[in-house]
FIKOLZA-1660 file (N, C-alpha, C; in steps of 0.1 Angstrom, whole numbers, plus 5000, padded with zeros to 4 digits):
% residues 164
   i   px   py   pz ch aa at
   1 5055 4809 5202  A  M  N
   1 5059 4806 5187  A  M CA
   1 5050 4808 5178  A  M  C
   2 5040 4802 5182  A  K  N
   2 5029 4803 5171  A  K CA
   2 5026 4820 5166  A  K  C
   3 5025 4826 5178  A  R  N
   3 5024 4841 5174  A  R CA
   3 5033 4843 5166  A  R  C
   4 5046 4843 5169  A  N  N
   4 5058 4851 5161  A  N CA
   4 5057 4844 5145  A  N  C
   5 5054 4831 5144  A  R  N
   5 5050 4827 5132  A  R CA
   5 5041 4835 5123  A  R  C
   6 5029 4834 5132  A  T  N
   6 5018 4843 5125  A  T CA
   6 5022 4859 5121  A  T  C
   7 5030 4863 5128  A  A  N
   7 5034 4879 5128  A  A CA
   7 5041 4880 5114  A  A  C
   8 5051 4870 5117  A  I  N
   8 5058 4871 5102  A  I CA
   8 5049 4869 5091  A  I  C
   9 5044 4859 5091  A  L  N
   9 5035 4855 5077  A  L CA
   9 5024 4865 5073  A  L  C
  10 5017 4874 5084  A  I  N
  10 5010 4884 5080  A  I CA
  10 5021 4898 5077  A  I  C
  11 5032 4897 5079  A  A  N
  11 5042 4908 5078  A  A CA
  11 5045 4905 5061  A  A  C
  12 5048 4892 5058  A  G  N
  12 5051 4890 5042  A  G CA
  12 5039 4893 5037  A  G  C
  13 5028 4891 5037  A  M  N
  13 5015 4890 5028  A  M CA
  13 5011 4902 5030  A  M  C
  14 5014 4912 5040  A  L  N
  14 5012 4927 5041  A  L CA
  14 5015 4933 5027  A  L  C
  15 5028 4935 5026  A  F  N
  15 5029 4945 5013  A  F CA
  15 5027 4937 4999  A  F  C
  16 5026 4923 5000  A  A  N
  16 5021 4912 4988  A  A CA
  16 5006 4916 4981  A  A  C
  17 5002 4918 4996  A  A  N
  17 4985 4922 4992  A  A CA
  17 4984 4934 4988  A  A  C
  18 4991 4946 4991  A  V  N
  18 4987 4959 4990  A  V CA
  18 4993 4964 4975  A  V  C
  19 5007 4956 4971  A  V  N
  19 5017 4958 4964  A  V CA
  19 5015 4950 4951  A  V  C
  20 5024 4942 4953  A  S  N
  20 5024 4929 4940  A  S CA
  20 5014 4926 4933  A  S  C
  21 5002 4926 4937  A  T  N
  21 4991 4921 4930  A  T CA
  21 4984 4935 4923  A  T  C
  22 4989 4949 4922  A  G  N
  22 4992 4958 4915  A  G CA
  22 4990 4970 4923  A  G  C
  23 4989 4969 4936  A  G  N
  23 4992 4982 4947  A  G CA
  23 4989 4994 4938  A  G  C
  24 4996 5004 4939  A  V  N
  24 4990 5019 4938  A  V CA
  24 4996 5018 4921  A  V  C
  25 5005 5010 4920  A  F  N
  25 5011 5010 4904  A  F CA
  25 5008 4998 4896  A  F  C
  26 5006 4998 4885  A  A  N
  26 5005 4987 4875  A  A CA
  26 5013 4974 4879  A  A  C
  27 5005 4964 4877  A  A  N
  27 5010 4949 4885  A  A CA
  27 5019 4945 4873  A  A  C
  28 5030 4943 4881  A  E  N
  28 5043 4932 4875  A  E CA
  28 5040 4919 4882  A  E  C
  29 5032 4914 4885  A  E  N
  29 5030 4901 4893  A  E CA
  29 5041 4890 4893  A  E  C
  30 5045 4887 4878  A  S  N
  30 5053 4878 4880  A  S CA
  30 5067 4877 4880  A  S  C
  31 5072 4891 4878  A  K  N
  31 5085 4897 4882  A  K CA
  31 5087 4899 4899  A  K  C
  32 5075 4901 4905  A  T  N
  32 5075 4904 4918  A  T CA
  32 5074 4894 4927  A  T  C
  33 5065 4884 4926  A  A  N
  33 5058 4873 4931  A  A CA
  33 5070 4869 4937  A  A  C
  34 5082 4865 4931  A  K  N
  34 5093 4857 4939  A  K CA
  34 5100 4864 4947  A  K  C
  35 5100 4877 4945  A  E  N
  35 5111 4885 4953  A  E CA
  35 5107 4885 4969  A  E  C
  36 5114 4885 4979  A  P  N
  36 5107 4885 4991  A  P CA
  36 5106 4898 4995  A  P  C
  37 5094 4896 5004  A  T  N
  37 5088 4911 5012  A  T CA
  37 5094 4914 5023  A  T  C
  38 5100 4925 5023  A  I  N
  38 5105 4930 5041  A  I CA
  38 5097 4944 5044  A  I  C
  39 5094 4937 5057  A  V  N
  39 5082 4948 5064  A  V CA
  39 5093 4953 5077  A  V  C
  40 5095 4964 5081  A  T  N
  40 5101 4968 5092  A  T CA
  40 5095 4977 5101  A  T  C
  41 5094 4977 5111  A  S  N
  41 5090 4989 5123  A  S CA
  41 5095 4987 5134  A  S  C
  42 5095 4996 5144  A  Q  N
  42 5097 4998 5155  A  Q CA
  42 5090 4988 5162  A  Q  C
  43 5078 4987 5161  A  K  N
  43 5069 4976 5168  A  K CA
  43 5060 4970 5165  A  K  C
  44 5056 4956 5167  A  L  N
  44 5047 4948 5161  A  L CA
  44 5038 4941 5170  A  L  C
  45 5023 4942 5174  A  T  N
  45 5019 4939 5181  A  T CA
  45 5008 4929 5171  A  T  C
  46 5007 4914 5177  A  T  N
  46 4995 4906 5171  A  T CA
  46 4988 4905 5178  A  T  C
  47 4974 4902 5173  A  D  N
  47 4960 4898 5183  A  D CA
  47 4954 4887 5174  A  D  C
  48 4955 4872 5178  A  N  N
  48 4950 4864 5169  A  N CA
  48 4938 4862 5171  A  N  C
  49 4933 4862 5185  A  K  N
  49 4917 4865 5183  A  K CA
  49 4909 4876 5176  A  K  C
  50 4917 4889 5175  A  A  N
  50 4913 4898 5166  A  A CA
  50 4916 4895 5152  A  A  C
  51 4928 4888 5148  A  K  N
  51 4930 4884 5138  A  K CA
  51 4933 4898 5132  A  K  C
  52 4944 4904 5138  A  T  N
  52 4950 4918 5133  A  T CA
  52 4966 4916 5139  A  T  C
  53 4973 4925 5132  A  A  N
  53 4987 4928 5133  A  A CA
  53 4989 4943 5132  A  A  C
  54 4993 4950 5142  A  L  N
  54 4999 4961 5143  A  L CA
  54 5008 4966 5139  A  L  C
  55 5016 4971 5131  A  F  N
  55 5030 4977 5129  A  F CA
  55 5032 4993 5130  A  F  C
  56 5038 4996 5141  A  E  N
  56 5038 5012 5145  A  E CA
  56 5053 5015 5144  A  E  C
  57 5055 5027 5142  A  V  N
  57 5069 5035 5143  A  V CA
  57 5074 5031 5131  A  V  C
  58 5077 5041 5124  A  N  N
  58 5087 5042 5112  A  N CA
  58 5086 5025 5100  A  N  C
  59 5072 5023 5099  A  V  N
  59 5068 5010 5091  A  V CA
  59 5072 5014 5076  A  V  C
  60 5081 5006 5071  A  V  N
  60 5088 5003 5058  A  V CA
  60 5081 4990 5051  A  V  C
  61 5076 4990 5042  A  A  N
  61 5073 4975 5037  A  A CA
  61 5078 4978 5021  A  A  C
  62 5088 4968 5015  A  K  N
  62 5094 4968 5006  A  K CA
  62 5094 4956 4998  A  K  C
  63 5090 4957 4985  A  K  N
  63 5091 4944 4976  A  K CA
  63 5098 4948 4963  A  K  C
  64 5104 4943 4958  A  G  N
  64 5113 4946 4944  A  G CA
  64 5114 4962 4944  A  G  C
  65 5106 4969 4937  A  E  N
  65 5110 4984 4935  A  E CA
  65 5102 4992 4940  A  E  C
  66 5093 4985 4945  A  R  N
  66 5081 4993 4957  A  R CA
  66 5083 4996 4969  A  R  C
  67 5080 5005 4976  A  T  N
  67 5082 5008 4988  A  T CA
  67 5071 5015 4994  A  T  C
  68 5064 5010 5006  A  M  N
  68 5054 5016 5011  A  M CA
  68 5057 5024 5026  A  M  C
  69 5054 5032 5029  A  Y  N
  69 5061 5038 5044  A  Y CA
  69 5046 5044 5050  A  Y  C
  70 5047 5042 5063  A  A  N
  70 5035 5051 5072  A  A CA
  70 5041 5050 5085  A  A  C
  71 5034 5058 5094  A  D  N
  71 5036 5056 5108  A  D CA
  71 5029 5045 5115  A  D  C
  72 5021 5039 5110  A  R  N
  72 5015 5027 5112  A  R CA
  72 5005 5023 5105  A  R  C
  73 5002 5010 5104  A  M  N
  73 4998 4999 5099  A  M CA
  73 4990 4989 5104  A  M  C
  74 4980 4989 5103  A  L  N
  74 4969 4975 5110  A  L CA
  74 4966 4968 5100  A  L  C
  75 4966 4956 5103  A  V  N
  75 4961 4947 5089  A  V CA
  75 4951 4938 5098  A  V  C
  76 4941 4936 5091  A  Y  N
  76 4930 4926 5092  A  Y CA
  76 4931 4918 5082  A  Y  C
  77 4930 4902 5089  A  Y  N
  77 4929 4891 5082  A  Y CA
  77 4921 4882 5085  A  Y  C
  78 4922 4871 5080  A  S  N
  78 4914 4858 5081  A  S CA
  78 4919 4846 5080  A  S  C
  79 4919 4838 5085  A  E  N
  79 4926 4825 5086  A  E CA
  79 4918 4814 5080  A  E  C
  80 4923 4807 5070  A  E  N
  80 4920 4800 5060  A  E CA
  80 4929 4788 5057  A  E  C
  81 4919 4778 5050  A  K  N
  81 4927 4767 5048  A  K CA
  81 4942 4773 5039  A  K  C
  82 4955 4767 5042  A  G  N
  82 4967 4772 5034  A  G CA
  82 4971 4784 5042  A  G  C
  83 4969 4792 5049  A  G  N
  83 4975 4803 5052  A  G CA
  83 4965 4812 5057  A  G  C
  84 4969 4824 5058  A  S  N
  84 4955 4837 5058  A  S CA
  84 4956 4844 5047  A  S  C
  85 4947 4852 5050  A  N  N
  85 4942 4860 5039  A  N CA
  85 4937 4875 5044  A  N  C
  86 4947 4886 5036  A  I  N
  86 4942 4900 5041  A  I CA
  86 4930 4905 5036  A  I  C
  87 4923 4911 5050  A  K  N
  87 4907 4917 5043  A  K CA
  87 4907 4931 5044  A  K  C
  88 4916 4938 5050  A  K  N
  88 4916 4952 5050  A  K CA
  88 4931 4956 5055  A  K  C
  89 4935 4971 5052  A  I  N
  89 4947 4973 5058  A  I CA
  89 4947 4986 5059  A  I  C
  90 4949 4993 5071  A  E  N
  90 4945 5008 5074  A  E CA
  90 4959 5012 5077  A  E  C
  91 4962 5024 5069  A  S  N
  91 4979 5031 5071  A  S CA
  91 4973 5044 5075  A  S  C
  92 4983 5050 5086  A  D  N
  92 4979 5060 5094  A  D CA
  92 4993 5070 5091  A  D  C
  93 4993 5080 5091  A  G  N
  93 5004 5090 5093  A  G CA
  93 5015 5087 5083  A  G  C
  94 5016 5100 5075  A  N  N
  94 5028 5103 5067  A  N CA
  94 5030 5091 5058  A  N  C
  95 5017 5082 5051  A  V  N
  95 5013 5074 5043  A  V CA
  95 5023 5080 5030  A  V  C
  96 5029 5069 5021  A  K  N
  96 5038 5072 5012  A  K CA
  96 5041 5060 5003  A  K  C
  97 5037 5059 4992  A  M  N
  97 5041 5046 4985  A  M CA
  97 5047 5052 4969  A  M  C
  98 5058 5045 4968  A  V  N
  98 5070 5047 4955  A  V CA
  98 5069 5036 4947  A  V  C
  99 5074 5040 4936  A  K  N
  99 5079 5030 4929  A  K CA
  99 5087 5038 4915  A  K  C
 100 5096 5042 4915  A  G  N
 100 5106 5050 4906  A  G CA
 100 5102 5064 4909  A  G  C
 101 5095 5070 4896  A  D  N
 101 5093 5081 4902  A  D CA
 101 5077 5087 4904  A  D  C
 102 5071 5075 4907  A  R  N
 102 5057 5074 4911  A  R CA
 102 5057 5076 4925  A  R  C
 103 5051 5091 4929  A  V  N
 103 5048 5085 4945  A  V CA
 103 5030 5090 4948  A  V  C
 104 5027 5083 4958  A  V  N
 104 5013 5085 4963  A  V CA
 104 5014 5090 4977  A  V  C
 105 5011 5101 4981  A  T  N
 105 5011 5103 4996  A  T CA
 105 5000 5110 5001  A  T  C
 106 4997 5106 5013  A  S  N
 106 4982 5110 5024  A  S CA
 106 4986 5109 5035  A  S  C
 107 4977 5115 5045  A  K  N
 107 4977 5114 5060  A  K CA
 107 4969 5100 5060  A  K  C
 108 4964 5092 5054  A  S  N
 108 4959 5079 5057  A  S CA
 108 4953 5074 5041  A  S  C
 109 4954 5059 5046  A  A  N
 109 4949 5050 5036  A  A CA
 109 4945 5037 5036  A  A  C
 110 4935 5034 5030  A  V  N
 110 4927 5024 5034  A  V CA
 110 4930 5011 5020  A  V  C
 111 4934 5000 5024  A  Y  N
 111 4935 4990 5016  A  Y CA
 111 4921 4982 5017  A  Y  C
 112 4915 4974 5003  A  Y  N
 112 4904 4970 5007  A  Y CA
 112 4904 4958 4998  A  Y  C
 113 4901 4941 5001  A  S  N
 113 4907 4934 4992  A  S CA
 113 4893 4925 4985  A  S  C
 114 4881 4933 4990  A  E  N
 114 4873 4926 4981  A  E CA
 114 4860 4937 4985  A  E  C
 115 4849 4938 4973  A  P  N
 115 4848 4928 4962  A  P CA
 115 4858 4931 4954  A  P  C
 116 4864 4943 4950  A  E  N
 116 4874 4948 4941  A  E CA
 116 4887 4951 4947  A  E  C
 117 4903 4949 4945  A  E  N
 117 4910 4953 4953  A  E CA
 117 4909 4966 4948  A  E  C
 118 4911 4975 4958  A  Y  N
 118 4912 4993 4958  A  Y CA
 118 4919 4996 4971  A  Y  C
 119 4922 5010 4968  A  I  N
 119 4927 5016 4978  A  I CA
 119 4920 5033 4979  A  I  C
 120 4921 5032 4992  A  V  N
 120 4914 5048 4994  A  V CA
 120 4922 5057 5003  A  V  C
 121 4929 5068 4995  A  F  N
 121 4939 5076 5001  A  F CA
 121 4931 5091 5003  A  F  C
 122 4932 5092 5017  A  T  N
 122 4928 5106 5025  A  T CA
 122 4935 5114 5030  A  T  C
 123 4930 5126 5035  A  G  N
 123 4940 5135 5042  A  G CA
 123 4953 5141 5031  A  G  C
 124 4943 5150 5024  A  D  N
 124 4953 5157 5016  A  D CA
 124 4963 5148 5007  A  D  C
 125 4957 5138 4999  A  P  N
 125 4965 5128 4991  A  P CA
 125 4966 5136 4981  A  P  C
 126 4977 5128 4973  A  R  N
 126 4986 5139 4963  A  R CA
 126 4994 5125 4954  A  R  C
 127 4994 5127 4941  A  A  N
 127 4999 5118 4935  A  A CA
 127 5005 5124 4923  A  A  C
 128 5019 5120 4921  A  S  N
 128 5030 5127 4911  A  S CA
 128 5040 5116 4906  A  S  C
 129 5042 5120 4894  A  E  N
 129 5048 5113 4885  A  E CA
 129 5058 5123 4881  A  E  C
 130 5071 5122 4882  A  G  N
 130 5080 5132 4881  A  G CA
 130 5076 5147 4884  A  G  C
 131 5074 5156 4877  A  E  N
 131 5069 5171 4878  A  E CA
 131 5054 5172 4879  A  E  C
 132 5048 5163 4872  A  N  N
 132 5032 5156 4872  A  N CA
 132 5027 5156 4886  A  N  C
 133 5015 5166 4890  A  V  N
 133 5008 5163 4900  A  V CA
 133 4990 5164 4900  A  V  C
 134 4987 5153 4910  A  V  N
 134 4972 5155 4913  A  V CA
 134 4970 5155 4924  A  V  C
 135 4963 5165 4929  A  T  N
 135 4955 5164 4942  A  T CA
 135 4939 5164 4946  A  T  C
 136 4937 5161 4953  A  G  N
 136 4921 5163 4955  A  G CA
 136 4917 5159 4970  A  G  C
 137 4906 5160 4973  A  T  N
 137 4902 5156 4989  A  T CA
 137 4902 5136 4989  A  T  C
 138 4901 5132 4979  A  K  N
 138 4902 5115 4981  A  K CA
 138 4903 5110 4966  A  K  C
 139 4920 5101 4969  A  I  N
 139 4919 5095 4954  A  I CA
 139 4915 5079 4960  A  I  C
 140 4910 5074 4951  A  T  N
 140 4904 5059 4950  A  T CA
 140 4913 5056 4941  A  T  C
 141 4924 5046 4942  A  Y  N
 141 4926 5036 4929  A  Y CA
 141 4925 5021 4934  A  Y  C
 142 4921 5018 4920  A  F  N
 142 4914 5005 4913  A  F CA
 142 4926 4996 4908  A  F  C
 143 4930 4985 4917  A  M  N
 143 4944 4979 4913  A  M CA
 143 4941 4969 4899  A  M  C
 144 4928 4962 4900  A  K  N
 144 4929 4954 4887  A  K CA
 144 4927 4960 4876  A  K  C
 145 4922 4970 4874  A  D  N
 145 4918 4982 4862  A  D CA
 145 4929 4993 4859  A  D  C
 146 4936 4992 4869  A  D  N
 146 4950 5001 4870  A  D CA
 146 4940 5016 4865  A  D  C
 147 4932 5021 4875  A  H  N
 147 4925 5033 4872  A  H CA
 147 4918 5041 4885  A  H  C
 148 4919 5053 4885  A  S  N
 148 4914 5060 4900  A  S CA
 148 4909 5070 4897  A  S  C
 149 4899 5072 4907  A  T  N
 149 4892 5084 4906  A  T CA
 149 4895 5092 4918  A  T  C
 150 4895 5108 4913  A  V  N
 150 4900 5119 4924  A  V CA
 150 4886 5128 4927  A  V  C
 151 4882 5131 4939  A  E  N
 151 4872 5140 4943  A  E CA
 151 4880 5153 4945  A  E  C
 152 4875 5164 4942  A  N  N
 152 4880 5177 4942  A  N CA
 152 4894 5177 4937  A  N  C
 153 4894 5175 4925  A  S  N
 153 4908 5173 4918  A  S CA
 153 4912 5185 4913  A  S  C
 154 4927 5187 4910  A  K  N
 154 4935 5197 4906  A  K CA
 154 4948 5189 4904  A  K  C
 155 4948 5192 4890  A  V  N
 155 4960 5186 4880  A  V CA
 155 4970 5195 4878  A  V  C
 156 4985 5194 4880  A  F  N
 156 4994 5201 4876  A  F CA
 156 4999 5195 4867  A  F  C
 157 5003 5196 4852  A  I  N
 157 5008 5191 4841  A  I CA
 157 5021 5199 4839  A  I  C
 158 5033 5196 4840  A  V  N
 158 5042 5201 4833  A  V CA
 158 5049 5198 4820  A  V  C
 159 5047 5206 4811  A  N  N
 159 5052 5202 4797  A  N CA
 159 5068 5209 4794  A  N  C
 160 5075 5197 4791  A  K  N
 160 5089 5201 4791  A  K CA
 160 5090 5203 4772  A  K  C
 161 5097 5210 4770  A  D  N
 161 5101 5213 4755  A  D CA
 161 5112 5204 4753  A  D  C
 162 5110 5193 4742  A  K  N
 162 5119 5186 4735  A  K CA
 162 5132 5193 4726  A  K  C
 163 5140 5194 4729  A  Q  N
 163 5154 5198 4721  A  Q CA
 163 5158 5187 4715  A  Q  C
 164 5161 5192 4700  A  K  N
 164 5166 5181 4690  A  K CA
 164 5180 5186 4690  A  K  C
% end
């Protein structure tokens, strides 16, 4: 029973840690903090000794308007007074984060909670908003400051003529 409660707690914190505090998109923490987080996968394995939770096969994490997809998410956490804290999340296989028309895709992504919250997307990372696209070999997104760095970047900007 304790194992199931830990898995549910980790599942809820997983998406909150990655997305509601800023995620790949600017934070709307006050709006999303009260919304439930739903994580689904075909398989969930927890290891209380190693302090990990592994979500596998068709992983979908949704909170408000934000959704994260992956084939696999491995969550590393620590237990402290009052609950657990996410330390790192490794996502592999068809990684995609979506909010509205903003989309980031890659083969893998790693979320780090310390010293500063950030996510590193590797494996053909691609960020798009509408028809505008940025690609590179590595995209690092810093959540607190809502900025990113792109290594070996290539930017495609679509200018649309406005008709009156």
